[in-house]
C-alpha positions in Angstrom: -5.5 -12.0 -23.1 -4.9 -10.7 -19.9 -7.4 -10.7 -17.4 -7.8 -7.6 -15.2 -5.4 -8.0 -12.0 -5.6 -6.3 -8.8 -3.4 -4.5 -7.1 -3.9 -3.1 -3.5 -3.8 1.2 -2.9 -1.5 2.3 -0.5 -4.5 3.1 1.2 -5.3 -0.4 0.7 -2.0 -1.7 3.0 -2.5 1.5 5.1 -5.9 -0.7 6.1 -4.3 -4.1 6.2 -1.8 -3.0 9.4 -4.6 -0.7 11.3 -7.7 -2.6 10.9 -9.7 0.6 10.7 -13.0 -2.1 10.9 -14.1 0.0 7.7 -14.4 -3.8 6.0 -16.4 -6.8 6.3 -14.5 -9.9 7.3 -14.5 -11.0 3.6 -13.5 -7.8 2.7 -10.5 -7.9 4.0 -9.5 -11.3 3.0 -10.1 -9.9 -0.3 -7.7 -7.4 0.3 -5.1 -9.5 2.1 -5.1 -11.9 -1.0 -4.4 -9.0 -3.9 -1.4 -9.1 -4.6 -0.9 -7.7 -8.4 -0.8 -11.1 -9.4 -4.2 -12.7 -9.0 -6.7 -12.1 -11.5 -11.1 -12.4 -10.6 -10.5 -16.1 -12.0 -7.8 -17.2 -9.3 -9.7 -14.9 -6.6 -13.1 -16.7 -7.3 -11.5 -20.0 -5.7 -11.8 -18.2 -2.7 -14.8 -16.6 -2.7 -18.5 -17.7 -3.9 -19.3 -14.8 -7.1 -21.3 -12.9 -4.1 -18.8 -12.0 -1.5 -16.2 -11.3 -4.4 -18.1 -8.8 -6.6 -19.6 -7.3 -3.0 -16.1 -7.3 -1.8 -14.0 -6.0 -4.9 -16.8 -3.0 -5.5 -16.5 -2.0 -1.8 -12.6 -2.7 -1.8 -12.4 -0.1 -5.5 -15.2 2.2 -3.9 -12.6 3.3 -0.6 -9.6 3.3 -2.6 -8.0 0.2 -1.3 -7.6 -1.6 -4.6 -7.4 -0.3 -8.1 -7.6 -3.1 -11.4 -4.6 -3.4 -13.7 -3.6 -5.4 -17.0 0.1 -5.5 -15.4 1.9 -9.0 -16.7 0.7 -12.4 -16.4 2.5 -14.2 -13.6 5.0 -16.3 -13.8 3.8 -19.1 -13.6 0.3 -19.3 -15.2 0.0 -21.4 -17.3 2.3 -23.9 -15.6 0.8 -27.2 -15.8 0.0 -29.8 -12.7 0.6 -33.2 -13.4 -3.4 -34.6 -12.7 -1.8 -37.0 -10.2 -0.3 -34.4 -8.5 -3.0 -32.3 -8.0 -5.2 -35.7 -6.8 -2.9 -36.4 -3.8 -2.9 -32.1 -3.5 -6.1 -32.4 -3.2 -6.3 -35.1 -0.4 -3.6 -33.9 1.7 -6.4 -31.0 2.2 -9.4 -32.5 2.4 -8.3 -34.8 5.1 -6.0 -31.9 6.8 -9.9 -29.8 6.2 -11.6 -32.5 7.9 -9.2 -32.9 11.6 -8.3 -29.2 11.5 -10.9 -26.8 9.8 -14.3 -29.1 10.8 -15.2 -29.0 6.7 -15.2 -25.1 6.2 -13.9 -25.8 2.8 -15.1 -29.1 1.9 -18.0 -27.6 -1.0 -14.8 -26.3 -2.2 -12.7 -29.3 -2.2 -15.6 -31.2 -3.7 -16.8 -28.7 -6.8 -14.3 -26.1 -7.0 -10.5 -27.6 -6.8 -11.4 -30.0 -10.2 -11.5 -26.4 -12.2 -7.7 -25.6 -11.0 -5.3 -27.2 -13.8 -1.9 -24.8 -13.3 -0.1 -23.0 -10.9 -1.6 -19.9 -10.9 -5.1 -21.7 -10.1 -3.2 -23.0 -7.1 -0.9 -21.2 -5.7 -3.7 -19.2 -4.0 -5.6 -21.8 -2.5 -2.9 -23.2 -1.3 -2.2 -19.7 0.5 -5.8 -19.2 1.8 -5.9 -23.1 3.1 -2.6 -22.1 4.5 -4.0 -19.0 6.4 -7.3 -21.6 7.5 -5.3 -23.6 9.3 -3.0 -21.0 10.6 -5.3 -18.7 11.7 -7.1 -21.9 13.6 -4.4 -22.2 15.4 -2.2 -25.2 13.3 1.4 -23.3 12.1 3.4 -26.2 12.4 0.8 -28.7 10.6 0.4 -26.5 7.6 4.0 -25.5 7.4 4.5 -29.3 6.9 1.8 -30.2 5.0 3.2 -27.7 2.9 6.3 -28.8 2.9 4.8 -31.9 1.8 2.6 -30.1 -1.1 5.5 -28.4 -2.4 7.2 -31.8 -2.7 4.8 -33.6 -4.5 4.6 -30.7 -7.1 8.6 -30.6 -7.1 8.6 -26.4 -5.9 11.3 -26.2 -4.4 11.3 -22.9 -3.8 9.0 -19.6 -2.8 
C-alpha cells in the first residue's frame, strides 16, 4: 500500500527561492524536505506531529505542496544492518553534542530506534546534515556524511 507523498508546486519552488516571509521556519523546513519521495511518516522523523500537521496544512492551503500517490522510493524497504545503524547513531550523537548543542537529543534517544531501512534513514541524514551546515560546520558535516555512507556501503548519492 502506497502512502501519500508530497510534491512541491511551482509556487512552493518559487517560495524557496524568494523567501516571501509567508512561512514559519518549521513550515519552510517542511517545504524544503518535500521532494515527491517522502511520506508523512518520513517527515515525522524530523518534526513533531503537531509541527508537521500544522506545516502541511499551511503549505497545502497556500498551494505550495500537493499530495500524490506516486511510485515508491527506489530504496524503500531496503533494510539496514542494525550494527551499522548503531554506528550511525553514535556518529550522529557525537556530532549533535559537539556541534549542535544537543538539538537532536530527543530524536536520537527515542525516535532513531524506529528507523529500519534506507527510506527512513535518508531524510533523517539530510536533516541532520542541514543542521550541521546551518550551524557553520559544513566541512565536518560532509566528513561525517562520507563516513556514514561508507559504513552503509552507499558509495553514490
